[in-house]
Structures are given as structure tokens and as C-alpha cells.
Kinemage of the C-alpha trace (Angstrom):
@kinemage 1
@onewidth
@group {chain A} dominant
@subgroup {mainchain}
@vectorlist {calphas} color= white
{ca unk a 1} P 170.508 120.251 61.415
{ca unk a 2} L 169.325 123.836 60.701
{ca unk a 3} L 169.438 126.072 63.721
{ca unk a 4} L 169.688 129.647 64.905
{ca unk a 5} L 172.910 130.124 66.841
{ca unk a 6} L 171.930 131.092 70.383
{ca unk a 7} L 174.964 133.245 71.124
{ca unk a 8} L 177.254 135.593 69.231
{ca unk a 9} L 180.745 134.675 68.082
{ca unk a 10} L 182.339 136.693 70.901
{ca unk a 11} L 180.149 135.039 73.511
{ca unk a 12} L 180.998 131.577 72.234
{ca unk a 13} L 184.680 132.463 72.010
{ca unk a 14} L 184.680 133.630 75.635
{ca unk a 15} L 183.001 130.400 76.684
{ca unk a 16} L 185.663 128.388 74.870
{ca unk a 17} L 188.383 130.267 76.753
{ca unk a 18} L 186.778 129.365 80.080
{ca unk a 19} L 186.533 125.753 78.938
{ca unk a 20} L 190.235 125.802 78.072
{ca unk a 21} L 191.104 127.055 81.574
{ca unk a 22} L 188.947 124.337 83.144
{ca unk a 23} L 190.549 121.599 81.106
{ca unk a 24} L 194.050 122.870 81.936
{ca unk a 25} L 193.172 122.252 85.583
{ca unk a 26} L 191.940 118.776 84.734
{ca unk a 27} L 188.437 119.482 86.050
{ca unk a 28} L 185.214 118.007 84.750
{ca unk a 29} L 182.145 120.250 84.661
{ca unk a 30} L 180.797 118.901 87.941
{ca unk a 31} L 184.099 119.248 89.786
{ca unk a 32} L 184.716 122.762 88.498
{ca unk a 33} L 181.301 124.005 89.548
{ca unk a 34} L 180.875 122.149 92.831
{ca unk a 35} L 182.609 124.618 95.180
{ca unk a 36} L 180.952 127.525 93.372
{ca unk a 37} L 177.504 125.930 93.647
{ca unk a 38} L 177.241 125.996 89.855
{ca unk a 39} L 175.314 123.079 88.410
{ca unk a 40} L 176.667 121.064 85.493
{ca unk a 41} L 173.942 122.611 83.349
{ca unk a 42} L 175.035 126.122 84.308
{ca unk a 43} L 178.691 125.338 83.642
{ca unk a 44} L 177.774 123.907 80.264
{ca unk a 45} L 175.709 126.971 79.343
{ca unk a 46} L 178.596 129.281 80.244
{ca unk a 47} L 181.050 127.335 78.122
{ca unk a 48} L 178.628 127.373 75.206
{ca unk a 49} L 178.371 131.165 75.285
{ca unk a 50} L 176.084 132.276 78.103
{ca unk a 51} L 178.135 135.020 79.718
{ca unk a 52} L 178.812 134.788 83.461
{ca unk a 53} L 178.290 137.833 85.647
{ca unk a 54} L 181.340 139.816 86.741
{ca unk a 55} L 181.469 138.092 90.113
{ca unk a 56} L 180.832 134.676 88.602
{ca unk a 57} L 183.797 135.237 86.287
{ca unk a 58} L 186.065 136.150 89.194
{ca unk a 59} L 184.947 133.032 91.052
{ca unk a 60} L 185.706 130.876 88.020
{ca unk a 61} L 189.131 132.439 87.508
{ca unk a 62} L 189.979 131.838 91.157
{ca unk a 63} L 188.763 128.244 90.849
{ca unk a 64} L 191.035 127.761 87.836
{ca unk a 65} L 194.087 129.073 89.667
{ca unk a 66} L 194.346 132.392 87.842
{ca unk a 67} L 196.029 134.965 90.115
{ca unk a 68} L 194.253 138.266 90.760
{ca unk a 69} L 196.861 140.310 88.898
{ca unk a 70} L 196.105 138.196 85.810
{ca unk a 71} L 192.365 138.875 85.883
{ca unk a 72} L 192.168 142.193 83.909
{ca unk a 73} L 192.477 140.634 80.398
{ca unk a 74} L 189.648 138.205 81.204
{ca unk a 75} L 187.489 140.993 82.613
{ca unk a 76} L 188.129 143.052 79.477
{ca unk a 77} L 187.246 140.066 77.302
{ca unk a 78} L 183.974 139.639 79.217
{ca unk a 79} L 183.127 143.308 78.714
{ca unk a 80} L 183.875 143.042 75.005
{ca unk a 81} L 181.776 139.902 74.637
{ca unk a 82} L 178.880 141.634 76.410
{ca unk a 83} L 178.928 144.679 74.134
{ca unk a 84} L 175.823 145.067 72.026
{ca unk a 85} L 176.606 144.998 68.328
{ca unk a 86} L 176.143 148.219 66.366
{ca unk a 87} L 173.351 146.508 64.402
{ca unk a 88} L 171.044 146.368 67.431
{ca unk a 89} L 170.045 150.020 67.001
{ca unk a 90} L 168.619 149.050 63.611
{ca unk a 91} L 166.495 146.297 65.117
{ca unk a 92} L 168.670 143.404 63.857
{ca unk a 93} L 168.943 140.400 66.181
{ca unk a 94} L 172.251 139.802 67.945
{ca unk a 95} L 172.930 136.346 66.542
{ca unk a 96} L 171.807 136.839 62.950
{ca unk a 97} L 173.443 137.356 59.576
{ca unk a 98} L 175.030 140.705 60.412
{ca unk a 99} L 176.712 139.466 63.567
{ca unk a 100} L 178.161 136.639 61.456
{ca unk a 101} L 179.491 139.166 58.933
{ca unk a 102} L 181.035 141.083 61.814
{ca unk a 103} L 182.853 138.051 63.228
{ca unk a 104} L 183.823 136.165 60.059
{ca unk a 105} L 187.060 136.470 58.101
{ca unk a 106} L 185.706 135.026 54.830
{ca unk a 107} L 182.267 134.970 53.219
{ca unk a 108} L 181.524 132.884 50.127
{ca unk a 109} L 178.108 133.620 48.635
{ca unk a 110} L 176.039 132.236 45.791
{ca unk a 111} L 173.302 134.717 44.912
{ca unk a 112} L 170.416 133.629 42.696
{ca unk a 113} L 167.873 136.339 43.487
{ca unk a 114} L 169.247 139.808 44.296
{ca unk a 115} L 172.396 141.907 44.280
{ca unk a 116} L 174.166 141.114 47.587
{ca unk a 117} L 172.764 143.427 50.265
{ca unk a 118} L 175.870 145.446 51.215
{ca unk a 119} L 176.611 146.161 47.547
{ca unk a 120} L 173.149 147.390 46.621
{ca unk a 121} L 172.651 151.015 45.584
{ca unk a 122} L 170.075 153.045 47.518
{ca unk a 123} L 167.547 153.174 44.622
{ca unk a 124} L 167.917 149.405 44.175
{ca unk a 125} L 167.260 148.864 47.891
{ca unk a 126} L 164.131 151.005 47.768
{ca unk a 127} L 162.864 149.096 44.728
{ca unk a 128} L 163.444 145.755 46.471
{ca unk a 129} L 161.695 146.814 49.679
{ca unk a 130} L 158.806 148.329 47.745
{ca unk a 131} L 158.228 145.216 45.622
{ca unk a 132} L 159.359 142.385 47.857
{ca unk a 133} L 155.928 141.091 48.829
{ca unk a 134} L 156.040 142.405 52.410
{ca unk a 135} L 154.705 145.866 53.178
{ca unk a 136} L 157.090 148.078 55.172
{ca unk a 137} L 156.407 151.499 56.610
{ca unk a 138} L 158.462 154.359 55.245
{ca unk a 139} L 160.312 154.608 58.564
{ca unk a 140} L 161.114 150.893 58.502
{ca unk a 141} L 162.427 151.103 54.935
{ca unk a 142} L 164.719 153.990 55.864
{ca unk a 143} L 166.077 151.971 58.774
{ca unk a 144} L 166.670 148.940 56.542
{ca unk a 145} L 168.455 151.095 53.973
{ca unk a 146} L 170.640 152.657 56.686
{ca unk a 147} L 171.473 149.191 57.984
{ca unk a 148} L 172.642 147.954 54.588
{ca unk a 149} L 174.736 151.069 54.070
{ca unk a 150} L 176.350 150.512 57.466
{ca unk a 151} L 177.086 146.880 56.565
{ca unk a 152} L 179.324 148.089 53.724
{ca unk a 153} L 181.902 149.231 56.264
{ca unk a 154} L 182.717 145.615 57.127
{ca unk a 155} L 184.178 145.218 53.630
{ca unk a 156} L 186.561 148.176 53.962
{ca unk a 157} L 189.051 149.448 56.528
{ca unk a 158} L 192.059 147.831 58.172
{ca unk a 159} L 190.677 144.315 58.550
{ca unk a 160} L 187.964 143.954 55.907
{ca unk a 161} L 185.899 140.843 55.464
{ca unk a 162} L 187.148 138.832 52.486
{ca unk a 163} L 184.308 138.206 50.081
{ca unk a 164} L 183.868 135.817 47.160
{ca unk a 165} L 180.529 136.132 45.431
{ca unk a 166} L 179.016 134.256 42.497
{ca unk a 167} L 176.019 136.108 41.075
{ca unk a 168} L 173.637 134.506 38.617
{ca unk a 169} L 173.118 136.299 35.310
{ca unk a 170} L 169.384 136.664 35.978
{ca unk a 171} L 170.134 138.769 39.074
{ca unk a 172} L 171.947 141.291 36.907
{ca unk a 173} L 169.487 141.368 34.016
{ca unk a 174} L 166.367 141.791 36.165
{ca unk a 175} L 165.711 145.522 36.363
{ca unk a 176} L 164.748 146.856 39.811
{ca unk a 177} L 163.711 150.498 39.655
{ca unk a 178} L 164.326 152.493 36.480
{ca unk a 179} L 166.800 151.494 33.805
{ca unk a 180} L 169.070 154.311 34.906
{ca unk a 181} L 168.883 153.014 38.488
{ca unk a 182} L 169.919 149.574 37.260
{ca unk a 183} L 172.817 150.946 35.208
{ca unk a 184} L 174.041 152.835 38.263
{ca unk a 185} L 173.699 149.663 40.348
{ca unk a 186} L 175.784 147.656 37.900
{ca unk a 187} L 178.441 150.377 37.768
{ca unk a 188} L 178.593 150.289 41.546
{ca unk a 189} L 179.105 146.527 41.409
{ca unk a 190} L 182.025 146.995 39.011
{ca unk a 191} L 183.565 149.512 41.406
{ca unk a 192} L 183.124 147.166 44.361
{ca unk a 193} L 184.839 144.344 42.467
{ca unk a 194} L 188.064 146.368 42.226
{ca unk a 195} L 188.744 146.040 45.974
{ca unk a 196} L 191.528 143.579 46.822
{ca unk a 197} L 189.347 141.685 49.321
{ca unk a 198} L 186.417 141.301 46.907
{ca unk a 199} L 186.079 138.608 44.238
{ca unk a 200} L 182.965 138.736 42.070
{ca unk a 201} L 182.004 136.235 39.385
{ca unk a 202} L 179.016 136.084 37.070
{ca unk a 203} L 177.343 132.728 36.464
{ca unk a 204} L 176.074 132.977 32.859
{ca unk a 205} L 173.087 131.095 31.518
{ca unk a 206} L 175.468 129.331 29.159
{ca unk a 207} L 176.915 127.488 32.181
{ca unk a 208} L 173.847 125.266 31.969
{ca unk a 209} L 171.981 123.470 34.742
{ca unk a 210} L 173.698 123.143 38.121
{ca unk a 211} L 172.683 122.486 41.732
{ca unk a 212} L 173.356 126.094 42.651
{ca unk a 213} L 170.144 127.049 40.855
{ca unk a 214} L 168.169 125.438 43.668
{ca unk a 215} L 168.919 128.157 46.241
{ca unk a 216} L 171.172 131.022 47.249
{ca unk a 217} L 173.489 130.373 50.185
{ca unk a 218} L 176.389 131.823 52.145
{ca unk a 219} L 179.297 130.053 53.839
{ca unk a 220} L 181.045 131.904 56.649
{ca unk a 221} L 184.566 131.060 57.870
{ca unk a 222} L 185.778 132.439 61.217
{ca unk a 223} L 189.251 133.269 62.553
{ca unk a 224} L 188.854 130.933 65.531
{ca unk a 225} L 189.310 127.368 64.190
{ca unk a 226} L 187.116 126.021 66.985
{ca unk a 227} L 184.165 128.052 65.749
{ca unk a 228} L 183.591 125.967 62.642
{ca unk a 229} L 182.281 127.260 59.311
{ca unk a 230} L 178.548 127.946 59.022
{ca unk a 231} L 175.961 128.135 56.255
{ca unk a 232} L 173.329 130.851 56.075
{ca unk a 233} L 170.271 130.670 53.806
{ca unk a 234} L 167.252 132.955 53.694
{ca unk a 235} L 164.018 133.737 51.922
{ca unk a 236} L 161.368 136.407 52.474
{ca unk a 237} L 159.970 134.513 55.467
{ca unk a 238} L 162.928 133.276 57.489
{ca unk a 239} L 166.640 132.582 57.795
{ca unk a 240} L 168.216 129.178 58.326
{ca unk a 241} L 171.627 128.506 59.886
{ca unk a 242} L 173.442 125.211 59.396
{ca unk a 243} L 176.653 124.158 61.136
{ca unk a 244} L 176.662 120.402 60.551
{ca unk a 245} L 180.233 119.709 59.310
{ca unk a 246} L 179.105 117.396 56.503
{ca unk a 247} L 176.560 119.900 55.207
{ca unk a 248} L 179.075 122.747 55.424
{ca unk a 249} L 181.711 120.734 53.573
{ca unk a 250} L 179.188 119.847 50.853
{ca unk a 251} L 178.306 123.531 50.442
{ca unk a 252} L 181.980 124.502 50.211
{ca unk a 253} L 182.632 121.861 47.563
{ca unk a 254} L 179.586 122.979 45.576
{ca unk a 255} L 180.772 126.586 45.725
{ca unk a 256} L 184.207 125.581 44.428
{ca unk a 257} L 182.654 123.712 41.503
{ca unk a 258} L 180.411 126.671 40.680
{ca unk a 259} L 183.368 129.060 40.784
{ca unk a 260} L 185.037 126.959 38.077
{ca unk a 261} L 181.933 127.123 35.870
{ca unk a 262} L 181.364 130.857 36.355
{ca unk a 263} L 183.126 133.593 34.407
{ca unk a 264} L 186.417 134.566 36.028
{ca unk a 265} L 186.559 137.987 37.748
{ca unk a 266} L 188.021 139.803 34.739
{ca unk a 267} L 185.508 138.256 32.342
{ca unk a 268} L 182.719 139.072 34.805
{ca unk a 269} L 183.581 142.783 34.847
{ca unk a 270} L 183.594 142.874 31.045
{ca unk a 271} L 180.257 141.034 30.972
{ca unk a 272} L 178.693 143.549 33.385
{ca unk a 273} L 180.064 146.497 31.415
{ca unk a 274} L 178.526 145.116 28.215
{ca unk a 275} L 175.217 144.709 30.036
{ca unk a 276} L 175.348 148.328 31.210
{ca unk a 277} L 175.631 149.436 27.598
{ca unk a 278} L 172.641 147.313 26.616
{ca unk a 279} L 170.161 148.399 29.325
């Protein structure tokens, strides 16, 4: 079922660690919370990602037989889980797309409408925000542009997010801004594709009809195997998050089939370079 995840990856991960400690003691939720006067509902919320207070954490650790000199790593983990993501200063919600990018280790994306956000040039971004059907103030546009530029950092550095994108031909041939702006955007995409953690493929019209034409989507994979992969889809009105295992598996299989039909990465770069010369 589509849903908005209520808590961030770090919050859920911390809750899973507390659940692991409880199970190691052989406690059920009711037994674990009884002496602490925590209801079963409260215990469940904590293990699903609602962070306990500092003193509640210490009480839980004591209940689970963790000695006081072993508490510091758990306290540090709580502090880390409670940190507000950098994206909050830009007005982005804590449990949305950007927090998923921050926590994931792999992102597979089929894009049927626009150049993927983090790889957009500034002129392209301005053209999209100016013609996207929703009116933004100049200040809001500048904040959205700054946010997308900041998102690029997740794809570089010591532990970059691995990215595999399939971009429909129409995305690349639709000109946003001036023709020079679009040429610069395509050149930037070629540069991005040279990174070792980035795989870009073009889906040409000659690939024919396929189910991917119905909608863009993203599949996120996380380093914690208990997290489970998640699908993200969006339009100009809302975002949808799906974590049903059958739906996620179907999306992953569809992406694999589309990757076979798309141009390979080397062919895709050559295709984009030819397009640059034609615009």
C-alpha cells in the first residue's frame, strides 16, 4: 500500500536496535515495558522509530541488562538519530525523498519527464520552476535551486550514493530554457555519467512501447537489510512511497527489463553527444 514513511531511516534503525536488545532478553513488548510503565503501544512506537527520551533510553538499556559503562554508544546513536537532516533548512520534510537519498546505498530511477533533479543545471532548474504549472516566489525558487545543488553532494565524496538512471529520449529532446541552456545541460549530464558510481542509460523511441512509459519511479536500496527496499513516485501534486515487498520486487524486475532495452552507457553518451550537435 502507498504510504509516507513516518520516521527517518536513522530513527527506524535505532528502533530496530532496541528491538534486538529486547528479543535477546526474551521479553515480549508487554513484559519489557511493564516495570518501566511503558504501554505496549509506546514500546511498539519506539521500536518502529519514535525516539525515546534520554532517560527513557537509559531505563530501557537497564531493563535489557546493558551495563552503565556500555551505554555511551547507544546514547551517541540516539543523538545521531535525533539530528535534523541538512535538508530541513530548505523546508524539505524529514521523511521525504531527500532523506531517502541520504540513507540509501543504491538508487535506481526511471525518468520519463525531467532530467533527474540533482543532475540538473541551474538554468534548467529555473526553466522547470518557471513553467511547471505551480507559481513560486523568487525566494522560494532560489531555495529550491540551492536544495538541488546541495543534493549533488550525496553522489560524490567518500561514500557516494550509487545511481543507475534510465532516461527517456523525450526528456533529453524537450528543450527547457534556451537552446544553449539545453546544450549545457546535456554536456553536464555527459560529465556526470563519467563518475564510477553513476550509470546512465537513454531509452530511445526505437525501443517501442513498454510499461515504463506509464510513470517515472525510483527504487531505493538501503545498507540495513531489515530496512527493505522502497519505491518513490511523484508528480506536481504529491509524492507516493511504497514498501510492499511484492510491489517493490515488481518494480525492480521492470527496471531490469528496461535496462536491457535501453542503450548501454557508452551508446547513451554517444547518443547525447550527437543530440548536443543537433540542438
